[in-house]
C-alpha positions in Angstrom: 28.7 0.3 6.2 25.5 0.7 4.2 26.0 2.4 0.9 24.8 6.0 0.7 21.3 6.3 -0.7 21.0 8.8 -3.6 17.5 10.2 -3.4 17.6 11.1 -7.1 18.0 7.4 -7.9 15.0 6.3 -5.9 11.4 6.9 -6.9 9.2 5.4 -4.3 6.3 5.2 -6.8 8.3 3.2 -9.5 6.4 0.0 -8.8 3.2 1.4 -10.3 4.3 4.4 -12.3 6.3 3.0 -15.2 6.0 5.8 -17.8 6.5 8.9 -15.7 7.2 11.8 -18.0 10.8 13.1 -17.8 10.4 16.6 -19.3 9.3 19.5 -17.2 5.7 20.7 -17.4 5.2 22.9 -20.4 8.3 21.7 -22.1 7.8 20.5 -25.6 10.1 19.0 -28.3 11.7 21.6 -30.6 10.6 19.8 -33.7 6.9 19.5 -32.7 4.4 21.1 -35.1 4.5 24.8 -34.3 0.8 25.3 -33.8 0.7 22.4 -31.4 3.5 23.6 -29.1 1.8 26.5 -27.3 -1.4 24.5 -26.8 0.5 21.6 -25.3 2.6 23.8 -23.1 -0.4 25.9 -21.8 -2.5 22.8 -20.9 0.4 21.1 -19.3 1.0 24.1 -17.0 -2.7 24.4 -16.1 -2.8 20.8 -14.9 0.6 21.1 -13.3 -0.6 24.0 -11.1 -3.9 22.1 -10.4 -1.8 19.2 -9.2 0.4 21.3 -7.0 -2.6 23.1 -5.4 -4.5 19.8 -4.9 -1.6 18.1 -3.2 -1.8 20.8 -0.5 -5.2 19.4 0.6 -3.3 16.5 2.3 -2.2 19.0 5.0 -5.7 19.9 6.2 -6.7 16.3 5.7 -4.1 15.2 8.2 -4.9 18.1 10.5 -8.6 17.5 10.9 -8.2 13.7 11.4 -5.4 14.2 14.0 -7.5 16.8 15.7 -10.4 14.3 15.9 -8.2 11.6 17.4 -6.6 14.0 19.9 -10.0 15.5 20.9 -11.8 12.2 21.3 -9.0 10.5 23.4 -8.3 13.6 25.5 -12.0 13.8 26.3 -12.0 10.1 27.2 -9.0 10.4 29.5 -10.3 13.4 31.3 -13.8 12.0 31.7 -12.5 8.8 33.2 -10.5 10.9 35.6 -13.6 12.8 36.7 -13.0 16.0 34.7 -15.8 15.6 32.1 -17.1 19.1 32.6 -13.6 20.5 32.3 -13.1 18.6 29.0 -16.4 19.9 27.6 -15.4 23.4 28.6 -12.2 23.0 26.5 -14.3 21.9 23.5 -13.0 18.4 23.6 -14.9 15.3 22.5 -15.9 13.4 19.4 -16.9 15.6 16.5 -19.6 15.5 14.0 -17.8 17.4 11.2 -14.4 15.7 10.9 -15.7 12.4 9.4 -17.5 14.1 6.5 -14.9 16.8 6.0 -12.1 14.3 5.7 -14.0 12.1 3.3 -14.7 15.1 1.0 -11.1 16.3 1.2 -9.8 12.8 0.2 -12.3 12.6 -2.6 -11.4 16.0 -4.0 -7.7 15.0 -3.7 -7.8 12.3 -6.4 -10.5 13.7 -8.7 -9.2 17.3 -9.0 -5.7 16.0 -9.8 -6.8 13.4 -12.5 -5.5 15.6 -15.3 -2.2 16.2 -13.5 -1.8 12.4 -13.2 -2.2 12.0 -17.0 0.2 14.9 -17.6 2.8 13.1 -15.4 2.1 9.8 -17.0 1.0 8.0 -13.8 -2.2 6.3 -15.1 -1.3 2.6 -15.2 -1.2 0.6 -18.4 -0.4 -3.1 -19.0 2.5 -2.8 -21.5 3.1 -6.5 -21.9 2.7 -6.1 -25.7 3.0 -2.4 -26.0 6.6 -2.2 -24.8 7.8 -4.6 -27.6 6.5 -2.2 -30.4 8.5 0.5 -32.1 8.0 4.1 -30.9 6.1 5.0 -34.1 3.8 2.0 -33.7 3.3 2.9 -30.0 2.5 6.5 -30.9 0.0 5.5 -33.6 -1.8 3.1 -31.3 -1.9 5.8 -28.6 -3.3 8.5 -30.9 -5.9 6.1 -32.3 -7.1 5.0 -28.9 -7.0 8.5 -27.4 -9.3 9.7 -30.2 -11.6 6.7 -30.2 -11.7 5.8 -26.4 -10.3 8.6 -24.3 -11.9 11.7 -25.8 -15.5 10.3 -26.0 -15.4 8.7 -22.6 -14.1 11.9 -20.9 -16.7 14.0 -22.6 -19.4 11.6 -21.4 -17.9 11.6 -17.9 -17.6 15.4 -17.7 -21.2 16.1 -19.0 -22.8 13.4 -16.8 -20.8 14.6 -13.8 -21.8 18.2 -14.4 -25.5 17.1 -14.5 -24.9 15.1 -11.2 -23.3 18.2 -9.6 -26.2 20.4 -10.8 -28.7 18.0 -9.2 -26.9 18.3 -5.9 -26.6 22.0 -6.1 -30.2 22.7 -7.1 -31.7 20.4 -4.5 -29.4 21.3 -1.7 -28.4 17.6 -1.3 -26.7 16.8 2.0 -25.1 13.7 3.6 -28.1 13.3 5.8 -28.4 9.6 5.2 -25.2 8.6 6.9 -24.2 11.8 8.7 -25.7 13.6 11.7 -23.9 16.8 10.6 -25.4 16.8 7.1 -23.1 19.1 5.0 -23.9 20.1 1.5 -22.5 17.7 -1.1 -22.2 20.1 -4.1 -18.8 21.6 -3.1 -17.1 18.2 -3.0 -18.9 17.1 -6.2 -17.5 20.1 -8.0 -14.3 18.1 -8.3 -16.1 15.5 -10.6 -16.9 17.8 -13.5 -13.8 20.0 -12.9 -11.5 17.0 -12.7 -13.2 15.4 -15.7 -12.7 18.6 -17.8 -9.1 18.9 -16.8 -8.5 15.3 -17.7 -10.3 15.8 -21.1 -8.2 18.9 -21.7 -5.0 17.0 -20.9 -5.9 14.5 -23.6 -5.1 17.1 -26.3 -1.4 17.4 -25.4 -1.2 13.6 -25.2 -2.6 13.3 -28.8 -0.2 16.0 -30.0 2.8 14.2 -28.4 1.7 11.0 -30.1 1.5 12.8 -33.4 5.1 14.1 -32.9 6.4 10.6 -32.1 4.7 8.8 -35.0 6.6 10.8 -37.6 5.5 13.5 -40.1 4.0 11.2 -42.7 1.6 9.5 -40.3 0.9 12.8 -38.5 -0.4 14.4 -41.7 -3.0 11.6 -42.2 -4.3 12.1 -38.6 -4.4 15.9 -38.9 -6.3 15.7 -42.2 -8.8 13.4 -40.6 -9.3 15.7 -37.5 -12.1 17.9 -39.0 -14.2 14.8 -39.9 -13.5 13.3 -36.5 -14.6 16.5 -34.7 -17.8 16.7 -36.7 -18.6 13.1 -36.0 -17.8 13.4 -32.3 -19.9 16.5 -32.0 -22.8 14.8 -33.7 -22.4 11.7 -31.4 -22.4 13.8 -28.2 -25.4 15.8 -29.2 -27.2 12.6 -30.4 -26.6 11.0 -27.0 -27.5 14.0 -24.7 -29.9 16.1 -26.9 -31.3 13.8 -29.6 -34.2 16.2 -30.3 -32.1 19.0 -31.7 -29.6 17.2 -33.8 -30.3 15.7 -37.3 -30.5 11.9 -37.0 -30.8 12.1 -33.2 -34.0 10.2 -33.0 -32.7 7.6 -35.4 -29.7 7.1 -33.2 -31.9 6.7 -30.2 -34.0 4.0 -31.9 -30.8 2.3 -33.1 -29.5 2.0 -29.5 -32.9 0.5 -28.5 -32.9 -2.0 -31.4 -30.4 -4.4 -29.9 -29.5 -7.6 -31.8 -30.8 -10.8 -30.4 -28.0 -11.3 -27.9 -28.6 -11.9 -24.3 -27.3 -9.4 -21.7 -24.8 -11.9 -20.2 -23.4 -12.5 -23.6 -23.0 -8.8 -24.1 -21.1 -8.8 -20.8 -18.8 -11.5 -22.1 -18.1 -9.5 -25.2 -17.3 -6.5 -23.0 -14.9 -8.6 -20.9 -13.1 -9.8 -24.0 -12.9 -6.3 -25.5 -11.5 -5.1 -22.1 -8.8 -7.7 -22.0 -7.8 -7.1 -25.7 -7.5 -3.3 -25.3 -5.7 -3.5 -22.0 -3.1 -5.9 -23.4 -2.6 -3.5 -26.3 -1.3 -1.1 -23.7 -3.8 1.7 -23.4 -4.2 3.2 -19.8 -6.6 0.9 -18.0 -8.8 3.5 -16.3 -9.9 5.1 -19.5 -10.5 1.8 -21.2 -12.8 0.7 -18.4 -14.9 3.9 -18.5 -15.3 3.9 -22.3 -16.2 0.2 -22.5 -18.6 0.3 -19.6 -20.4 3.3 -21.1 -20.7 1.8 -24.6 -21.7 -1.7 -23.6 -23.9 -0.4 -20.8 -25.9 1.7 -23.3 -26.0 -1.3 -25.7 -27.0 -3.9 -23.1 -29.1 -1.8 -20.7 -30.0 1.8 -21.3 -28.5 5.3 -21.2 -30.1 6.3 -17.9 -28.9 3.3 -15.9 -25.4 3.6 -17.4 -25.1 7.3 -16.4 -26.5 6.6 -13.0 -24.0 3.8 -12.4 -21.1 6.0 -13.6 -21.9 8.9 -11.2 -22.9 6.9 -8.2 -19.7 4.7 -8.4 -17.5 7.7 -8.8 -19.2 9.5 -5.9 -19.0 6.4 -3.6 -15.3 6.1 -4.3 -14.7 9.8 -3.5 -16.6 9.4 -0.1 -15.3 5.9 0.9 -13.9 6.2 4.4 -11.7 3.1 4.1 -10.0 4.3 0.9 -9.3 7.6 2.7 -6.3 5.8 4.3 -4.6 5.3 0.9 -3.0 8.8 0.5 -2.1 9.0 4.2 -0.3 5.7 4.5 1.5 6.4 1.2 2.6 9.8 2.5 3.8 8.3 5.8 6.1 5.9 3.9 7.4 8.6 1.5 8.2 11.0 4.4 10.0 8.2 6.3 12.0 7.4 3.2 12.9 11.0 2.5 14.1 11.4 6.1 16.5 8.6 5.7 15.0 6.5 8.6 15.2 3.2 6.7 18.8 3.8 5.7 19.7 4.5 9.3 17.8 1.4 10.5 19.5 -0.8 8.0 23.0 0.5 9.0 22.3 -0.1 12.7 21.0 -3.7 12.2 23.9 -4.5 9.9 26.4 -3.4 12.6 24.7 -5.4 15.3 24.7 -8.6 13.2 28.2 -8.0 11.9 29.7 -11.1 13.5 26.9 -13.5 12.4 26.8 -15.5 9.2 24.3 -14.1 6.8 24.1 -10.9 8.8 23.1 -8.8 5.7 20.3 -11.3 5.0 18.9 -10.8 8.5 19.3 -7.0 8.1 17.5 -7.0 4.8 14.6 -9.1 6.0 14.1 -7.1 9.2 14.2 -3.8 7.4 12.0 -5.0 4.6 9.4 -6.2 7.2 9.4 -2.8 8.9 9.5 -0.9 5.6 6.6 -3.0 4.3 4.6 -1.8 7.3 5.5 1.8 6.5 4.8 1.9 2.8 3.1 -1.2 1.4 4.8 -0.4 -2.0 6.9 -3.2 -3.5 9.0 -1.1 -5.9 10.1 1.3 -3.2 11.2 -1.5 -0.8 13.1 -3.5 -3.5 14.8 -0.3 -4.8 15.8 1.0 -1.4 17.1 -2.3 -0.2 19.1 -2.8 -3.4 20.7 0.6 -3.0 21.5 0.0 0.7 22.6 -3.6 0.6 23.6 -4.6 -2.9 27.2 -3.2 -3.0 27.9 -4.3 0.6 26.8 -7.8 -0.1 29.0 -7.9 -3.2 32.0 -6.6 -1.3 31.5 -9.1 1.5 31.4 -12.0 -0.9 27.7 -12.9 -0.5 26.2 -15.3 -3.1 24.5 -13.1 -5.7 21.6 -15.4 -6.3 20.7 -15.7 -2.6 21.3 -12.0 -2.1 19.0 -11.0 -5.0 16.3 -13.5 -3.8 16.4 -12.1 -0.3 16.1 -8.5 -1.4 13.3 -9.1 -3.9 11.4 -11.5 -1.6 11.7 -9.2 1.4 10.6 -6.3 -0.8 7.4 -8.1 -1.8 6.2 -8.2 1.8 4.8 -4.7 1.3 1.9 -6.3 -0.5 0.8 -8.3 2.5 2.0 -6.9 5.8 -0.4 -4.3 7.3 -1.1 -1.5 6.6 -0.9 -2.8 3.1 -2.4 -0.5 0.5 -3.7 -3.5 -1.5 -5.6 -4.7 1.5 -7.2 -1.3 2.0 -8.3 -1.3 -1.6 -9.5 -5.0 -1.3 -11.7 -4.4 1.7 -14.6 -2.7 -0.1 -14.2 -5.1 -3.1 -14.8 -8.1 -0.8 -17.3 -6.2 1.3 -15.3 -7.0 4.5 -13.7 -4.8 7.1 -10.2 -3.6 6.3 -9.5 -4.1 9.9 -10.2 -7.8 9.7 -8.0 -8.1 6.6 -5.2 -6.4 8.5 -5.6 -8.8 11.4 -5.8 -11.8 9.0 -2.6 -10.7 7.3 -0.6 -10.4 10.4 0.3 -14.1 11.0 0.7 -14.9 7.3 3.1 -11.9 7.0 5.1 -13.1 10.0 5.0 -16.7 8.7 6.5 -15.7 5.3 9.1 -13.4 6.8 10.1 -16.3 9.1 10.2 -18.8 6.2 12.5 -16.4 4.3 14.8 -16.1 7.4 14.9 -19.8 8.0 15.7 -20.5 4.4 18.6 -18.0 4.2 20.1 -18.9 7.6 19.7 -22.6 6.9 21.5 -22.2 3.6 24.3 -20.2 5.3 24.6 -22.8 8.0 25.0 -25.6 5.4 27.3 -23.5 3.3 29.1 -20.6 5.1 30.4 -19.2 1.8 26.9 -18.1 0.8 26.8 -15.5 3.5 30.2 -15.0 5.2 30.9 -12.9 8.2 31.4 -9.2 7.2 34.8 -8.0 6.2 36.9 -6.6 9.0 36.6 -3.0 7.7 32.8 -3.3 7.8 32.7 -4.5 11.4 32.2 -2.1 14.4 34.5 -1.8 17.3 33.3 -3.9 20.3 34.5 -5.0 23.7 36.0 -8.5 24.4 32.6 -9.6 25.8 30.4 -8.9 22.8 28.3 -12.1 23.5 27.6 -10.9 27.0 26.6 -7.5 25.6 24.0 -9.2 23.3 22.6 -11.3 26.1 22.3 -8.4 28.5 20.6 -6.2 25.9 18.1 -8.9 25.1 17.4 -9.6 28.8 17.0 -5.8 29.5 14.6 -5.3 26.6 12.5 -8.3 27.6 12.4 -7.1 31.2 11.5 -3.6 30.2 8.7 -4.8 28.0 7.3 -6.9 30.8 7.4 -4.1 33.3 5.8 -1.8 30.7 3.0 -4.3 30.1 2.3 -4.5 33.8 2.4 -0.7 34.2 0.0 -0.1 31.2 -2.3 -2.8 32.6 -2.6 -1.0 35.9 -0.8 -3.7 38.0 1.0 -1.0 40.0 -1.9 1.3 40.5 -2.3 0.3 44.2 1.2 1.3 45.1 1.2 5.0 44.6 -0.8 7.5 42.5 0.0 6.9 38.9 1.8 3.8 40.0 2.3 2.3 36.5 4.0 5.5 35.3 6.2 5.7 38.4 7.4 2.1 38.2 8.1 2.3 34.5 10.1 5.5 35.0 12.1 4.0 37.9 12.8 0.9 35.8 14.1 3.0 32.9 16.4 4.9 35.3 17.7 1.6 36.7 18.2 0.2 33.2 20.2 3.3 32.2 22.3 3.0 35.3 23.2 -0.6 34.5 23.9 0.4 30.9 26.5 2.9 32.1 28.0 1.2 35.2 29.4 -2.3 35.5 28.8 -2.5 39.3 25.2 -1.6 38.9 24.8 -4.1 36.1 26.2 -6.9 38.3 23.5 -6.0 40.9 20.6 -5.7 38.5 21.3 -9.0 36.7 20.1 -11.3 39.5 17.2 -8.9 40.3 15.9 -9.2 36.7 16.1 -13.0 36.9 14.3 -13.1 40.3 11.6 -10.7 38.9 10.8 -13.1 36.1 10.8 -16.1 38.5 8.4 -14.2 40.8 6.1 -13.5 37.8 5.6 -17.2 37.4 3.8 -17.3 40.7 2.1 -13.9 40.2 0.5 -15.2 37.0 -1.0 -18.4 38.4 -4.5 -18.8 37.1 -7.7 -19.1 39.1 -7.3 -22.9 39.3 -3.7 -22.7 40.4 -2.3 -23.9 37.1 1.2 -22.9 36.1 1.2 -20.5 33.1 3.5 -22.3 30.6 4.5 -19.2 28.7 5.7 -17.5 31.9 7.8 -20.6 32.8 9.3 -20.7 29.3 10.1 -17.0 29.5 11.8 -17.3 32.9 13.9 -20.2 31.6 15.0 -18.2 28.6 15.9 -15.2 30.9 18.0 -17.6 33.0 19.8 -18.8 29.8 20.5 -15.2 28.9 21.9 -14.5 32.4 24.1 -17.6 32.0 25.5 -16.2 28.7 26.1 -12.8 30.4 28.1 -14.4 33.3 31.5 -13.1 32.0 30.6 -9.6 33.4 31.5 -11.0 36.9 35.0 -11.8 35.7 35.5 -8.6 33.8 37.8 -6.1 35.3 36.8 -2.5 35.9 39.5 -1.3 33.5 37.3 -0.9 30.5 37.6 -4.5 29.2 33.8 -4.7 29.3 31.7 -1.9 28.0 28.6 -1.5 25.9 29.7 -0.6 22.4 28.5 2.7 20.9 26.8 0.7 18.1 24.0 0.0 20.6 23.2 3.7 20.8 23.1 3.8 17.0 21.0 0.6 16.9 18.3 1.9 19.2 18.4 5.4 17.7 17.8 3.8 14.3 15.4 1.1 15.3 13.1 2.6 17.9 11.6 5.7 16.1 10.3 4.0 13.0 9.4 0.9 14.9 7.4 2.8 17.5 5.7 4.9 14.9 4.7 1.9 12.8 3.7 -0.1 15.9 1.4 2.6 17.2 -0.2 3.1 13.8 -0.6 -0.6 13.2 -1.4 -1.5 16.8 -4.2 1.1 17.0 -5.8 -0.5 14.0 -5.4 -4.1 15.1 -6.8 -3.3 18.6 -9.7 -1.4 17.2 -8.6 1.9 18.9 -8.6 3.8 15.6 -9.9 3.4 12.1 -7.3 2.8 9.3 -7.8 6.4 8.1 -7.2 7.8 11.6 -4.1 5.6 12.2 -2.8 6.6 8.7 -3.2 10.3 9.6 -1.4 9.8 12.9 1.3 7.8 11.2 1.8 10.5 8.6 1.9 13.2 11.3 4.4 11.2 13.3 6.6 10.7 10.2 6.6 14.5 9.7 7.6 15.0 13.4 10.4 12.4 13.0 11.8 14.1 9.9 11.8 17.4 11.9 13.6 15.6 14.8 16.2 14.2 12.5 16.6 17.7 10.9 15.6 16.3 7.5 12.5 18.4 7.1 12.4 21.2 4.6 9.5 22.8 2.9 10.7 21.8 -0.6 11.3 18.2 0.4 7.9 18.0 2.1 6.1 19.5 -0.9 7.9 16.9 -3.1 6.6 14.2 -0.8 3.1 15.5 -1.1 3.4 15.5 -4.9 4.7 11.9 -4.9 1.9 10.8 -2.6 -0.7 12.6 -4.8 0.6 10.7 -7.9 0.1 7.3 -6.4 -3.2 8.3 -4.9 -4.5 9.5 -8.3 -3.3 6.3 -9.9 -5.0 4.0 -7.4 -8.2 5.9 -6.7 -9.1 6.8 -10.3 -8.7 3.2 -11.2 -10.9 2.2 -8.3 -13.6 4.5 -9.5 -13.3 3.3 -13.1 -13.2 -0.4 -12.1 -16.2 0.1 -9.8 -18.2 1.5 -12.7 -17.1 -1.3 -15.0 -17.8 -3.9 -12.4 -21.3 -2.5 -11.7 -22.1 -2.5 -15.4 -20.8 -6.0 -15.8 -22.9 -7.2 -12.8 -26.0 -5.4 -14.2 -25.7 -7.4 -17.4 -25.9 -10.6 -15.4 -22.6 -12.1 -16.7 -21.1 -13.0 -13.3 -24.2 -15.0 -12.4 -24.0 -16.9 -15.7 -20.3 -17.6 -15.1 -20.9 -18.8 -11.6 -23.7 -21.2 -12.7 -21.5 -22.5 -15.4 -18.6 -23.3 -13.1 -20.8 -24.8 -10.4 -22.5 -26.9 -13.0 -19.2 -28.7 -13.6 -18.5 -31.9 -11.6 -15.6 -30.5 -9.6 -14.7 -30.2 -6.0 -15.1 -26.7 -4.5 -11.5 -26.9 -3.4 -10.4 -27.7 -7.0 -12.5 -24.7 -8.3 -10.7 -22.5 -5.7 -7.3 -23.8 -6.9 -8.3 -23.0 -10.5 -9.3 -19.4 -9.4 -6.0 -19.0 -7.6 -4.0 -20.3 -10.6 -5.8 -17.8 -12.9 -4.9 -15.0 -10.5 -1.3 -16.2 -10.3 -1.0 -16.3 -14.1 -2.5 -12.8 -14.5 -0.1 -11.5 -11.9 2.7 -11.9 -14.5 1.6 -9.3 -17.0 -0.7 -7.2 -14.8 -0.2 -5.1 -11.6 -2.1 -5.9 -8.5 -4.4 -2.9 -9.0 -6.3 -4.2 -12.0 -6.4 -7.7 -10.7 -7.9 -6.7 -7.4 -10.3 -4.2 -8.9 -11.3 -6.0 -12.1 -10.5 -9.7 -12.0 -11.4 -10.4 -8.3 -14.9 -8.8 -8.6 -15.6 -11.0 -11.7 -14.6 -14.1 -9.8 -16.2 -13.1 -6.5 -19.7 -14.6 -7.1 -18.1 -18.0 -7.9 -16.0 -17.9 -4.7 -18.9 -16.8 -2.6 -20.9 -19.8 -3.6 -18.2 -22.4 -2.6 -18.6 -24.5 0.5 -15.0 -24.6 1.7 -14.1 -25.8 5.2 -17.7 -24.9 6.2 -16.7 -21.2 6.4 -19.4 -18.5 6.6 -19.4 -15.9 3.8 -17.5 -13.2 5.8 -14.7 -15.6 7.0 -14.5 -17.0 3.5 -13.9 -13.6 2.0 -11.3 -12.6 4.6 -9.4 -15.9 4.0 -9.8 -15.5 0.2 -8.5 -11.9 0.3 -5.3 -13.0 2.1 -4.8 -15.9 -0.3 -5.1 -13.5 -3.2 -2.6 -11.1 -1.5 0.0 -13.9 -1.0 -0.7 -15.2 -4.5 0.0 -11.8 -6.0 3.1 -11.5 -3.9 4.3 -14.8 -5.4 3.6 -13.5 -8.9 6.1 -10.6 -8.1 8.8 -13.3 -7.9 7.8 -15.2 -11.1 10.2 -14.6 -14.0 10.2 -13.5 -16.7 7.7 -10.6 -16.1 8.5 -10.1 -12.4 9.1 -6.3 -12.0 11.1 -6.8 -8.8 14.0 -8.2 -10.9 14.1 -5.0 -13.0 13.9 -2.7 -10.0 16.9 -4.5 -8.5 18.9 -4.7 -11.7 18.4 -0.9 -12.1 20.1 -0.1 -8.8 22.7 -3.0 -8.7 23.7 -3.1 -12.4 26.7 -5.4 -11.9 24.4 -8.3 -10.9 23.4 -10.4 -13.9 19.7 -10.6 -14.6 20.0 -14.4 -14.8 21.3 -14.6 -11.3 18.5 -12.4 -10.1 15.9 -14.6 -11.7 17.5 -17.8 -10.2 17.5 -16.2 -6.8 13.9 -15.1 -7.1 12.8 -18.5 -8.1 14.2 -20.0 -4.9 12.1 -17.7 -2.9 9.1 -18.2 -5.1 9.1 -21.9 -4.0 9.3 -20.8 -0.4 6.4 -18.4 -1.1 4.4 -21.3 -2.6 5.0 -23.3 0.5 3.6 -20.5 2.6 0.6 -20.2 0.2 -0.1 -24.0 0.5 0.1 -23.8 4.3 -2.5 -20.9 4.3 -4.7 -22.9 2.0 -4.6 -26.1 4.1 -4.9 -24.3 7.4 -7.3 -21.3 7.1 -7.1 -20.7 10.8 -3.7 -19.2 10.2 -5.6 -16.3 8.7 -8.9 -16.4 10.7 -7.7 -17.1 14.3 -6.4 -13.6 15.0 -9.4 -11.7 13.6 -11.7 -14.0 15.7 -9.6 -13.5 18.9 -9.2 -9.7 18.6 -12.9 -9.2 17.8 -13.8 -11.1 20.9 -15.5 -13.9 19.0 
């Protein structure tokens, strides 16, 4: 059986949140300087309460979006049935207010909780160098950069945001450009200065904590310098915003105008180098980007343009309708994990495959594929799979290297398989539809999962000792005819799916009113009768075979050609019936029966699969936007947790908090990187870099390979978030100018986005920096890190094979978006 999952051991956000603070809010070390303790505790508690209140906004966010989906679709159904007036009388139909309300709620969600995110330590940093320093050195660097970077940048951000809010308030600005409803903007924009101020306020406890960790001797030097620092900072702020009233203000203004004889693109290169240097030191990336963009923007352009770019990019991030799906999809995955749905799914698949070589490999890959579609978070998938499968694999004699490689590789599918959080973030960056990125990722995700499965099963077939059949005590009780059970279940599922497809398509509409529903219900009743009664099963088996044979002729095309797929399916059904023939020899004494494990299998498989399929399918078919599908998925996950009796108010509130933390992490970095990227583009540096690369005598394919190699190397020390939001926009002008396979710009960007996603997934499997190894080692401590590395490297080669196939055959990415968009 699957090992019991201890919720206290699993943090679904561990992939991104590496420095989450352990102590409770308001808790301070006993030996901290006395006058610093009450200040630290008070500010911590303020931001803690702000985070708790802000997390509750997810509830009305889900409610309004779910209402919109229900109202619109109910109106459509009733109108098509001739009851349009009745539907209007009920107030059903598309709304004007939900779209804007939901965008403002999502924007407030991450801005108002920015200070809470810093208090909880969720703002991401690249600690490639930082983690190798002593605690005193880390604290000294933190205090220095907080004073030099964080405090000035947050003051600038807060003041400029307050000016931006006042402009909206005093002019009565509305969303009239892109909204027929036209609500006032200033209530939502209040979150910008308020969130900035709370973030600035939280910087004070962070500095005090750094003082405490660096030791008393160093702390005294910093404390003595604080008065001079505060005087200088006050003068700087006044000189920037009110140069007329501060001594030396006009001189400072002239100094900023008197730039050295350096071109703007060169200033952009200096800004880029400074950004890489500070990021690799280990300071939180978001604050680094804001400070550097502000300073170099004023130096290379002017103060007015810089402040305009800062406010507009933050505002556009808050109101971005594609990014609104981020907190909702994250919440869906967290609620499903908290309800134990993935644990139950793994246990059921493990039991079904108990008599197959490599059964646990199959179970891990199936669950990881489904869980990837639920969360899109690598750390959560690897950790959960390690807890559920690690001990069972060890006890069953599975090869540690292959087991570790399967878990880590399966866990990385969360980056790629829709609804991937990374693809949602990447859509606005590439200026393509998130829907098309989802469609484009579908076949590559299935391809990689299939390659993993073929590799593991192939290795087990060549060497059965790598994945032996489960131990007797881990196998469920079954009848003597287990093979016939499997064949009959597969045949029944395929037949039900085909009947359901005909019913949903209206093929039975001419038989009786609501013919499709009637035939589907009757088929379900017959299937249940066969499941419970051997005699009924013997009668239904040939009927099912004849049904599929009949469908060959029913599916003849207009020219009379035989549909090949229908013939292949009928032959496969006949093969399954042949495998099920022992039921005609079985005696009615109980020697044949459907094992109870099938009940557990479908109870574990169907709810999460149906939920994810409806959420993902509605996006792929264009029936709902990603944000609408995410809201419905989150609502469905809540209902499932209620149905499984796992829902409690405290656990749901905890899920809201976890989702808020990941949302703050991603969305605040999106806003900061958008500001940095806009300033970088305004300086003209991307254009200069593009002209330089294109001036080289190189094939466009070779240039693209160099770009992908750079992204792969950066994937070692950096998370996907800064790569997608910082590195990709810098490289984008170069990629856009390439003539590759004759692709138009839009198709090129969709293809490039999927290549980047698969590339970053490969980087997750690349030792020595691959975080997947540390996640797995943390939950399966008896596995040697060397074996985990060796197992990951095997799958990294499989992953590279998949990346090469996608590079050589771009239609593997572009075919489905073209077909589903009707092109």
